[in-house]
RODREN-839220 format. One record per residue (C-alpha): x negated, y negated, z negated; residue in one letter. Coordinates in nm, 2 decimals. Layout:
<pt X="X" Y="Y" Z="Z" res="A"/>
...
REM end
This chain:
<pt X="-1.16" Y="-3.40" Z="1.04" res="M"/>
<pt X="-1.27" Y="-3.34" Z="0.67" res="K"/>
<pt X="-1.32" Y="-3.02" Z="0.55" res="V"/>
<pt X="-1.33" Y="-2.86" Z="0.18" res="G"/>
<pt X="-1.44" Y="-2.49" Z="0.15" res="I"/>
<pt X="-1.40" Y="-2.33" Z="-0.24" res="I"/>
<pt X="-1.59" Y="-2.01" Z="-0.29" res="G"/>
<pt X="-1.90" Y="-2.13" Z="0.03" res="A"/>
<pt X="-2.14" Y="-1.89" Z="-0.17" res="S"/>
<pt X="-1.99" Y="-1.58" Z="-0.06" res="G"/>
<pt X="-2.01" Y="-1.43" Z="0.28" res="Y"/>
<pt X="-1.67" Y="-1.56" Z="0.42" res="G"/>
<pt X="-1.82" Y="-1.87" Z="0.32" res="G"/>
<pt X="-2.12" Y="-1.89" Z="0.46" res="L"/>
<pt X="-1.92" Y="-1.75" Z="0.81" res="E"/>
<pt X="-1.72" Y="-2.11" Z="0.77" res="L"/>
<pt X="-1.99" Y="-2.28" Z="0.72" res="I"/>
<pt X="-2.22" Y="-2.17" Z="1.04" res="R"/>
<pt X="-1.91" Y="-2.22" Z="1.29" res="F"/>
<pt X="-1.75" Y="-2.55" Z="1.13" res="L"/>
<pt X="-2.11" Y="-2.70" Z="1.12" res="H"/>
<pt X="-2.07" Y="-2.66" Z="1.56" res="N"/>
<pt X="-1.71" Y="-2.75" Z="1.57" res="H"/>
<pt X="-1.65" Y="-3.04" Z="1.78" res="P"/>
<pt X="-1.34" Y="-3.20" Z="1.59" res="E"/>
<pt X="-1.54" Y="-3.16" Z="1.25" res="V"/>
<pt X="-1.73" Y="-3.47" Z="1.07" res="E"/>
<pt X="-1.73" Y="-3.36" Z="0.75" res="Q"/>
<pt X="-1.81" Y="-3.03" Z="0.51" res="I"/>
<pt X="-1.77" Y="-3.05" Z="0.12" res="T"/>
<pt X="-1.84" Y="-2.74" Z="-0.09" res="L"/>
<pt X="-1.67" Y="-2.68" Z="-0.41" res="F"/>
<pt X="-1.76" Y="-2.43" Z="-0.69" res="T"/>
<pt X="-1.63" Y="-2.32" Z="-1.06" res="S"/>
<pt X="-1.97" Y="-2.22" Z="-1.18" res="S"/>
<pt X="-2.24" Y="-2.36" Z="-1.00" res="E"/>
<pt X="-2.11" Y="-2.74" Z="-0.99" res="E"/>
<pt X="-2.46" Y="-2.97" Z="-0.89" res="G"/>
<pt X="-2.65" Y="-2.68" Z="-0.71" res="T"/>
<pt X="-2.80" Y="-2.80" Z="-0.39" res="I"/>
<pt X="-2.70" Y="-2.54" Z="-0.18" res="F"/>
<pt X="-2.94" Y="-2.57" Z="0.04" res="S"/>
<pt X="-3.21" Y="-2.42" Z="-0.24" res="Q"/>
<pt X="-2.94" Y="-2.13" Z="-0.29" res="K"/>
<pt X="-2.95" Y="-2.02" Z="0.04" res="Y"/>
<pt X="-3.30" Y="-2.16" Z="0.24" res="S"/>
<pt X="-3.16" Y="-2.10" Z="0.64" res="H"/>
<pt X="-2.92" Y="-2.44" Z="0.56" res="L"/>
<pt X="-3.19" Y="-2.62" Z="0.46" res="L"/>
<pt X="-3.21" Y="-2.99" Z="0.66" res="N"/>
<pt X="-2.85" Y="-2.84" Z="0.76" res="I"/>
<pt X="-2.64" Y="-2.85" Z="0.43" res="L"/>
<pt X="-2.83" Y="-3.03" Z="0.14" res="D"/>
<pt X="-2.56" Y="-3.12" Z="-0.02" res="Q"/>
<pt X="-2.49" Y="-3.01" Z="-0.42" res="P"/>
<pt X="-2.18" Y="-2.79" Z="-0.47" res="L"/>
<pt X="-1.89" Y="-3.01" Z="-0.62" res="Q"/>
<pt X="-1.67" Y="-2.91" Z="-0.95" res="R"/>
<pt X="-1.30" Y="-2.76" Z="-0.82" res="I"/>
<pt X="-1.05" Y="-3.08" Z="-0.89" res="E"/>
<pt X="-0.75" Y="-3.12" Z="-0.71" res="N"/>
<pt X="-0.71" Y="-3.50" Z="-0.68" res="D"/>
<pt X="-1.04" Y="-3.45" Z="-0.49" res="R"/>
<pt X="-0.91" Y="-3.14" Z="-0.28" res="L"/>
<pt X="-0.57" Y="-3.38" Z="-0.19" res="E"/>
<pt X="-0.84" Y="-3.60" Z="0.05" res="Q"/>
<pt X="-0.92" Y="-3.32" Z="0.30" res="F"/>
<pt X="-0.75" Y="-3.23" Z="0.62" res="D"/>
<pt X="-0.80" Y="-2.88" Z="0.55" res="V"/>
<pt X="-0.89" Y="-2.69" Z="0.29" res="V"/>
<pt X="-1.03" Y="-2.32" Z="0.31" res="F"/>
<pt X="-1.07" Y="-2.07" Z="-0.03" res="S"/>
<pt X="-1.30" Y="-1.78" Z="0.06" res="S"/>
<pt X="-1.27" Y="-1.72" Z="-0.34" res="A"/>
<pt X="-1.19" Y="-1.37" Z="-0.45" res="P"/>
<pt X="-0.82" Y="-1.26" Z="-0.51" res="A"/>
<pt X="-0.67" Y="-1.36" Z="-0.80" res="G"/>
<pt X="-0.84" Y="-1.71" Z="-0.79" res="V"/>
<pt X="-0.68" Y="-1.87" Z="-0.49" res="A"/>
<pt X="-0.34" Y="-1.80" Z="-0.67" res="S"/>
<pt X="-0.43" Y="-2.06" Z="-0.93" res="Q"/>
<pt X="-0.62" Y="-2.30" Z="-0.72" res="L"/>
<pt X="-0.36" Y="-2.33" Z="-0.40" res="L"/>
<pt X="-0.02" Y="-2.37" Z="-0.53" res="P"/>
<pt X="-0.06" Y="-2.70" Z="-0.68" res="P"/>
<pt X="-0.20" Y="-2.80" Z="-0.36" res="L"/>
<pt X="0.09" Y="-2.71" Z="-0.13" res="V"/>
<pt X="0.27" Y="-3.04" Z="-0.04" res="G"/>
<pt X="-0.01" Y="-3.27" Z="-0.14" res="K"/>
<pt X="-0.21" Y="-3.28" Z="0.20" res="G"/>
<pt X="-0.44" Y="-3.09" Z="0.34" res="P"/>
<pt X="-0.35" Y="-2.77" Z="0.49" res="K"/>
<pt X="-0.46" Y="-2.46" Z="0.34" res="L"/>
<pt X="-0.60" Y="-2.13" Z="0.41" res="I"/>
<pt X="-0.66" Y="-1.84" Z="0.22" res="D"/>
<pt X="-0.94" Y="-1.58" Z="0.26" res="L"/>
<pt X="-0.81" Y="-1.34" Z="0.00" res="S"/>
<pt X="-0.50" Y="-1.14" Z="-0.04" res="G"/>
<pt X="-0.36" Y="-1.32" Z="-0.25" res="D"/>
<pt X="-0.06" Y="-1.45" Z="-0.09" res="F"/>
<pt X="0.02" Y="-1.17" Z="0.19" res="R"/>
<pt X="0.22" Y="-0.96" Z="0.07" res="L"/>
<pt X="0.58" Y="-1.09" Z="0.03" res="K"/>
<pt X="0.69" Y="-0.83" Z="-0.22" res="D"/>
<pt X="0.49" Y="-0.98" Z="-0.52" res="L"/>
<pt X="0.50" Y="-0.65" Z="-0.70" res="A"/>
<pt X="0.37" Y="-0.46" Z="-0.43" res="L"/>
<pt X="0.07" Y="-0.76" Z="-0.49" res="Y"/>
<pt X="0.04" Y="-0.64" Z="-0.89" res="E"/>
<pt X="0.08" Y="-0.22" Z="-0.76" res="E"/>
<pt X="-0.22" Y="-0.28" Z="-0.49" res="W"/>
<pt X="-0.41" Y="-0.58" Z="-0.61" res="Y"/>
<pt X="-0.35" Y="-0.50" Z="-0.98" res="K"/>
<pt X="-0.33" Y="-0.89" Z="-1.04" res="K"/>
<pt X="-0.14" Y="-1.12" Z="-1.18" res="E"/>
<pt X="0.04" Y="-1.22" Z="-0.81" res="P"/>
<pt X="0.05" Y="-1.61" Z="-0.71" res="A"/>
<pt X="0.37" Y="-1.81" Z="-0.75" res="P"/>
<pt X="0.66" Y="-1.68" Z="-0.60" res="A"/>
<pt X="0.74" Y="-2.02" Z="-0.44" res="S"/>
<pt X="0.34" Y="-2.02" Z="-0.29" res="A"/>
<pt X="0.40" Y="-1.65" Z="-0.17" res="V"/>
<pt X="0.76" Y="-1.79" Z="0.01" res="A"/>
<pt X="0.57" Y="-2.08" Z="0.19" res="E"/>
<pt X="0.28" Y="-1.90" Z="0.32" res="S"/>
<pt X="0.26" Y="-1.75" Z="0.65" res="V"/>
<pt X="0.03" Y="-1.46" Z="0.76" res="Y"/>
<pt X="-0.21" Y="-1.62" Z="0.95" res="G"/>
<pt X="-0.27" Y="-1.31" Z="1.24" res="L"/>
<pt X="-0.30" Y="-1.55" Z="1.51" res="T"/>
<pt X="-0.24" Y="-1.36" Z="1.83" res="E"/>
<pt X="0.11" Y="-1.29" Z="1.66" res="W"/>
<pt X="0.19" Y="-1.57" Z="1.44" res="N"/>
<pt X="0.09" Y="-1.86" Z="1.61" res="K"/>
<pt X="0.44" Y="-2.05" Z="1.63" res="A"/>
<pt X="0.50" Y="-2.00" Z="1.28" res="A"/>
<pt X="0.11" Y="-2.10" Z="1.21" res="I"/>
<pt X="0.11" Y="-2.44" Z="1.39" res="A"/>
<pt X="0.39" Y="-2.55" Z="1.17" res="K"/>
<pt X="0.22" Y="-2.36" Z="0.81" res="A"/>
<pt X="0.13" Y="-2.55" Z="0.51" res="Q"/>
<pt X="-0.01" Y="-2.24" Z="0.36" res="L"/>
<pt X="-0.15" Y="-1.98" Z="0.56" res="I"/>
<pt X="-0.26" Y="-1.61" Z="0.46" res="A"/>
<pt X="-0.58" Y="-1.53" Z="0.66" res="N"/>
<pt X="-0.53" Y="-1.14" Z="0.76" res="P"/>
<pt X="-0.78" Y="-0.87" Z="0.58" res="G"/>
<pt X="-1.04" Y="-0.77" Z="0.80" res="C"/>
<pt X="-0.96" Y="-0.37" Z="0.83" res="Y"/>
<pt X="-0.61" Y="-0.54" Z="0.89" res="P"/>
<pt X="-0.66" Y="-0.75" Z="1.18" res="T"/>
<pt X="-0.89" Y="-0.47" Z="1.35" res="A"/>
<pt X="-0.59" Y="-0.19" Z="1.31" res="V"/>
<pt X="-0.32" Y="-0.46" Z="1.36" res="L"/>
<pt X="-0.43" Y="-0.62" Z="1.72" res="L"/>
<pt X="-0.48" Y="-0.26" Z="1.85" res="S"/>
<pt X="-0.17" Y="-0.09" Z="1.73" res="L"/>
<pt X="0.08" Y="-0.37" Z="1.76" res="L"/>
<pt X="0.18" Y="-0.40" Z="2.14" res="P"/>
<pt X="0.21" Y="0.00" Z="2.20" res="L"/>
<pt X="0.46" Y="0.01" Z="1.82" res="L"/>
<pt X="0.62" Y="-0.30" Z="1.94" res="K"/>
<pt X="0.72" Y="-0.11" Z="2.30" res="E"/>
<pt X="0.78" Y="0.20" Z="2.16" res="N"/>
<pt X="0.49" Y="0.37" Z="2.35" res="L"/>
<pt X="0.33" Y="0.58" Z="2.08" res="I"/>
<pt X="0.53" Y="0.76" Z="1.77" res="D"/>
<pt X="0.46" Y="0.57" Z="1.44" res="P"/>
<pt X="0.55" Y="0.91" Z="1.24" res="S"/>
<pt X="0.25" Y="1.05" Z="1.34" res="Q"/>
<pt X="0.01" Y="0.79" Z="1.29" res="L"/>
<pt X="-0.37" Y="0.83" Z="1.11" res="I"/>
<pt X="-0.58" Y="0.54" Z="1.09" res="I"/>
<pt X="-0.96" Y="0.64" Z="1.01" res="D"/>
<pt X="-1.15" Y="0.31" Z="0.95" res="A"/>
<pt X="-1.52" Y="0.23" Z="0.92" res="K"/>
<pt X="-1.74" Y="-0.12" Z="0.78" res="S"/>
<pt X="-2.00" Y="-0.24" Z="0.71" res="G"/>
<pt X="-2.16" Y="-0.36" Z="0.36" res="V"/>
<pt X="-2.08" Y="-0.70" Z="0.32" res="S"/>
<pt X="-1.71" Y="-0.63" Z="0.37" res="G"/>
<pt X="-1.73" Y="-0.60" Z="-0.03" res="A"/>
<pt X="-1.85" Y="-0.91" Z="-0.10" res="G"/>
<pt X="-2.15" Y="-1.04" Z="-0.22" res="N"/>
<pt X="-2.15" Y="-0.95" Z="-0.59" res="Q"/>
<pt X="-2.34" Y="-0.63" Z="-0.62" res="P"/>
<pt X="-2.25" Y="-0.30" Z="-0.77" res="N"/>
<pt X="-2.31" Y="0.05" Z="-0.78" res="Q"/>
<pt X="-2.11" Y="0.13" Z="-0.45" res="M"/>
<pt X="-2.32" Y="-0.13" Z="-0.19" res="T"/>
<pt X="-2.65" Y="-0.07" Z="-0.43" res="H"/>
<pt X="-2.90" Y="-0.01" Z="-0.16" res="F"/>
<pt X="-3.00" Y="0.39" Z="-0.27" res="S"/>
<pt X="-2.65" Y="0.43" Z="-0.27" res="E"/>
<pt X="-2.56" Y="0.30" Z="0.07" res="T"/>
<pt X="-2.87" Y="0.35" Z="0.25" res="N"/>
<pt X="-2.86" Y="0.66" Z="0.49" res="E"/>
<pt X="-2.50" Y="0.77" Z="0.33" res="N"/>
<pt X="-2.14" Y="0.73" Z="0.48" res="T"/>
<pt X="-1.89" Y="0.72" Z="0.19" res="A"/>
<pt X="-1.51" Y="0.72" Z="0.20" res="I"/>
<pt X="-1.35" Y="0.52" Z="-0.05" res="Y"/>
<pt X="-1.03" Y="0.42" Z="-0.22" res="K"/>
<pt X="-0.83" Y="0.70" Z="-0.08" res="L"/>
<pt X="-0.45" Y="0.64" Z="-0.04" res="N"/>
<pt X="-0.54" Y="0.34" Z="-0.27" res="Q"/>
<pt X="-0.66" Y="0.06" Z="0.00" res="H"/>
<pt X="-0.48" Y="-0.24" Z="-0.08" res="Q"/>
<pt X="-0.48" Y="-0.29" Z="0.31" res="H"/>
<pt X="-0.23" Y="-0.03" Z="0.30" res="I"/>
<pt X="0.10" Y="-0.24" Z="0.24" res="P"/>
<pt X="-0.04" Y="-0.52" Z="0.47" res="E"/>
<pt X="-0.03" Y="-0.36" Z="0.76" res="I"/>
<pt X="0.28" Y="-0.18" Z="0.69" res="E"/>
<pt X="0.46" Y="-0.56" Z="0.61" res="Q"/>
<pt X="0.30" Y="-0.67" Z="0.96" res="A"/>
<pt X="0.42" Y="-0.33" Z="1.16" res="F"/>
<pt X="0.75" Y="-0.45" Z="1.00" res="S"/>
<pt X="0.73" Y="-0.79" Z="1.08" res="L"/>
<pt X="0.59" Y="-0.81" Z="1.46" res="F"/>
<pt X="0.72" Y="-0.43" Z="1.58" res="A"/>
<pt X="0.95" Y="-0.23" Z="1.41" res="Q"/>
<pt X="0.97" Y="-0.06" Z="1.08" res="D"/>
<pt X="0.77" Y="0.24" Z="0.99" res="A"/>
<pt X="0.67" Y="0.55" Z="0.80" res="P"/>
<pt X="0.38" Y="0.51" Z="0.53" res="P"/>
<pt X="0.07" Y="0.48" Z="0.73" res="I"/>
<pt X="-0.22" Y="0.74" Z="0.67" res="T"/>
<pt X="-0.53" Y="0.52" Z="0.64" res="F"/>
<pt X="-0.87" Y="0.59" Z="0.58" res="S"/>
<pt X="-1.16" Y="0.33" Z="0.50" res="T"/>
<pt X="-1.54" Y="0.43" Z="0.52" res="H"/>
<pt X="-1.83" Y="0.26" Z="0.38" res="L"/>
<pt X="-2.16" Y="0.29" Z="0.67" res="V"/>
<pt X="-2.48" Y="0.17" Z="0.64" res="P"/>
<pt X="-2.47" Y="-0.14" Z="0.82" res="M"/>
<pt X="-2.43" Y="-0.50" Z="0.71" res="T"/>
<pt X="-2.14" Y="-0.63" Z="0.97" res="R"/>
<pt X="-1.87" Y="-0.46" Z="1.13" res="G"/>
<pt X="-1.51" Y="-0.31" Z="1.14" res="I"/>
<pt X="-1.46" Y="0.02" Z="1.37" res="L"/>
<pt X="-1.12" Y="0.16" Z="1.33" res="A"/>
<pt X="-0.97" Y="0.45" Z="1.54" res="T"/>
<pt X="-0.59" Y="0.54" Z="1.56" res="S"/>
<pt X="-0.51" Y="0.84" Z="1.63" res="Y"/>
<pt X="-0.11" Y="0.89" Z="1.77" res="A"/>
<pt X="0.11" Y="1.09" Z="1.97" res="T"/>
<pt X="0.22" Y="0.90" Z="2.30" res="V"/>
<pt X="0.64" Y="0.90" Z="2.35" res="A"/>
<pt X="0.77" Y="1.13" Z="2.62" res="E"/>
<pt X="0.69" Y="1.02" Z="2.97" res="G"/>
<pt X="0.38" Y="0.72" Z="2.85" res="M"/>
<pt X="0.04" Y="0.75" Z="2.99" res="T"/>
<pt X="-0.24" Y="0.57" Z="2.94" res="E"/>
<pt X="-0.21" Y="0.36" Z="3.20" res="E"/>
<pt X="0.11" Y="0.22" Z="3.07" res="D"/>
<pt X="-0.06" Y="0.22" Z="2.72" res="L"/>
<pt X="-0.37" Y="-0.01" Z="2.88" res="V"/>
<pt X="-0.14" Y="-0.20" Z="3.10" res="N"/>
<pt X="0.08" Y="-0.29" Z="2.75" res="C"/>
<pt X="-0.21" Y="-0.40" Z="2.58" res="L"/>
<pt X="-0.36" Y="-0.61" Z="2.88" res="E"/>
<pt X="-0.01" Y="-0.79" Z="2.94" res="E"/>
<pt X="0.01" Y="-0.85" Z="2.56" res="T"/>
<pt X="-0.34" Y="-1.04" Z="2.53" res="Y"/>
<pt X="-0.38" Y="-1.15" Z="2.86" res="A"/>
<pt X="-0.38" Y="-1.52" Z="2.76" res="D"/>
<pt X="-0.54" Y="-1.44" Z="2.39" res="K"/>
<pt X="-0.90" Y="-1.55" Z="2.42" res="P"/>
<pt X="-1.05" Y="-1.35" Z="2.17" res="F"/>
<pt X="-0.90" Y="-1.00" Z="2.25" res="V"/>
<pt X="-1.07" Y="-0.80" Z="2.52" res="R"/>
<pt X="-0.94" Y="-0.46" Z="2.66" res="I"/>
<pt X="-1.24" Y="-0.25" Z="2.74" res="I"/>
<pt X="-1.09" Y="-0.02" Z="3.00" res="R"/>
<pt X="-1.39" Y="0.23" Z="3.12" res="E"/>
<pt X="-1.68" Y="0.27" Z="2.90" res="T"/>
<pt X="-1.89" Y="0.58" Z="2.73" res="N"/>
<pt X="-2.02" Y="0.32" Z="2.45" res="K"/>
<pt X="-1.81" Y="0.10" Z="2.25" res="F"/>
<pt X="-1.97" Y="0.04" Z="1.93" res="G"/>
<pt X="-1.92" Y="-0.27" Z="1.64" res="T"/>
<pt X="-2.25" Y="-0.45" Z="1.86" res="N"/>
<pt X="-2.12" Y="-0.54" Z="2.13" res="Q"/>
<pt X="-1.86" Y="-0.84" Z="1.87" res="V"/>
<pt X="-2.14" Y="-0.84" Z="1.59" res="Y"/>
<pt X="-2.16" Y="-1.23" Z="1.52" res="G"/>
<pt X="-1.86" Y="-1.31" Z="1.74" res="S"/>
<pt X="-1.50" Y="-1.40" Z="1.76" res="N"/>
<pt X="-1.40" Y="-1.12" Z="1.92" res="Y"/>
<pt X="-1.17" Y="-0.79" Z="1.90" res="C"/>
<pt X="-1.24" Y="-0.51" Z="2.16" res="D"/>
<pt X="-1.01" Y="-0.21" Z="2.21" res="I"/>
<pt X="-1.02" Y="0.06" Z="2.39" res="H"/>
<pt X="-0.74" Y="0.34" Z="2.43" res="V"/>
<pt X="-0.78" Y="0.74" Z="2.56" res="K"/>
<pt X="-0.51" Y="0.95" Z="2.59" res="V"/>
<pt X="-0.58" Y="1.33" Z="2.60" res="D"/>
<pt X="-0.32" Y="1.54" Z="2.79" res="P"/>
<pt X="-0.39" Y="1.83" Z="2.65" res="R"/>
<pt X="-0.27" Y="1.69" Z="2.30" res="T"/>
<pt X="-0.05" Y="1.41" Z="2.38" res="N"/>
<pt X="-0.20" Y="1.21" Z="2.15" res="R"/>
<pt X="-0.40" Y="0.86" Z="2.22" res="A"/>
<pt X="-0.69" Y="0.78" Z="2.07" res="T"/>
<pt X="-0.70" Y="0.40" Z="2.00" res="I"/>
<pt X="-1.02" Y="0.22" Z="1.91" res="V"/>
<pt X="-1.13" Y="-0.16" Z="1.80" res="S"/>
<pt X="-1.38" Y="-0.29" Z="1.68" res="V"/>
<pt X="-1.43" Y="-0.64" Z="1.50" res="I"/>
<pt X="-1.71" Y="-0.83" Z="1.30" res="D"/>
<pt X="-1.53" Y="-0.86" Z="0.94" res="N"/>
<pt X="-1.67" Y="-1.16" Z="0.85" res="L"/>
<pt X="-1.57" Y="-1.33" Z="1.16" res="V"/>
<pt X="-1.25" Y="-1.21" Z="1.36" res="K"/>
<pt X="-1.20" Y="-1.00" Z="1.02" res="G"/>
<pt X="-1.23" Y="-1.35" Z="0.80" res="A"/>
<pt X="-1.36" Y="-1.71" Z="0.88" res="A"/>
<pt X="-1.36" Y="-1.71" Z="1.25" res="G"/>
<pt X="-0.98" Y="-1.61" Z="1.23" res="Q"/>
<pt X="-0.94" Y="-1.87" Z="0.99" res="A"/>
<pt X="-1.09" Y="-2.13" Z="1.22" res="I"/>
<pt X="-0.86" Y="-2.00" Z="1.46" res="Q"/>
<pt X="-0.57" Y="-2.07" Z="1.25" res="N"/>
<pt X="-0.73" Y="-2.39" Z="1.18" res="M"/>
<pt X="-0.73" Y="-2.48" Z="1.53" res="N"/>
<pt X="-0.38" Y="-2.40" Z="1.59" res="V"/>
<pt X="-0.26" Y="-2.59" Z="1.29" res="Q"/>
<pt X="-0.41" Y="-2.91" Z="1.44" res="F"/>
<pt X="-0.32" Y="-2.86" Z="1.83" res="N"/>
<pt X="-0.66" Y="-2.80" Z="1.91" res="L"/>
<pt X="-0.81" Y="-2.59" Z="2.17" res="D"/>
<pt X="-0.79" Y="-2.24" Z="2.06" res="E"/>
<pt X="-1.13" Y="-2.15" Z="2.06" res="T"/>
<pt X="-1.26" Y="-2.48" Z="1.91" res="A"/>
<pt X="-1.63" Y="-2.40" Z="1.79" res="G"/>
<pt X="-1.60" Y="-2.02" Z="1.79" res="L"/>
<pt X="-1.68" Y="-1.98" Z="2.17" res="A"/>
<pt X="-1.97" Y="-1.81" Z="2.04" res="H"/>
<pt X="-2.16" Y="-1.52" Z="2.28" res="V"/>
<pt X="-2.17" Y="-1.18" Z="2.05" res="P"/>
<pt X="-2.52" Y="-1.14" Z="1.92" res="A"/>
<pt X="-2.54" Y="-0.75" Z="2.02" res="F"/>
<pt X="-2.89" Y="-0.68" Z="1.93" res="I"/>
REM end
């Protein structure tokens, strides 16, 4: 296959390159830019010397139409302009930004503070949560890759909500992310002196992933009340740890919740249910496409603590995008992604 990547210079784009370079079905990777045409990519990123020494190409629709698949890893607000003219023109399209995730265009404007994509393109898009939307993804022309936080949250909660094992009205979600989730454009929030030895809560009740999570609850499980969702920036490069607290339905036990998760993901290669552990953290999935989930129920409070971890740049971005590409082209879902986590 011939693959084009828009926005290859970002962290998500670099991870696409890392995994696609070793993908058994990918023959050619071409990189496109809106501002650095002609720059030799390996001179910009020396870890790719003798691996990807090609110049960045100017974005042109007639060029992009020649690829089997085009990934867009550009910031929100870019893909909404670039990708709609390509729909139906040949390549499969996979967007890693949030431009096509929210079906309600007014919600997109409210939460992203940007002009939405054309309604026809948003209607055409398929939400790319692979483990829950595989049949639709297989037929999709345009995939809206999920956000990193929603991926961690949804994989851990959807089975329990769908089977009515937890009470959605009492759901509180507390999530923490490494700094790479903010992208590679420096700002005060991600400045070393602001993030080092500091854990900060941000976007209180305003994070753009809130409506995405609520939309997915309705799509795959059940309509639920608005959620309480808090996000924190922690002083590490990669990883998301999402901890959800929910009241357990009457008569349900910890074993019921764990069994539900295991049954749901029994044939899903990248979701692992960890039954017993004294330590559960982001380094167990570092650099990989895995999502690990652990559940404990406190019988004193009848409340479940549901924890999930992912690498925000892989399962939360590039890895899931490639997993969706594999489904679109009827390939082995794990093709190019069977990496052991780095751990240390």
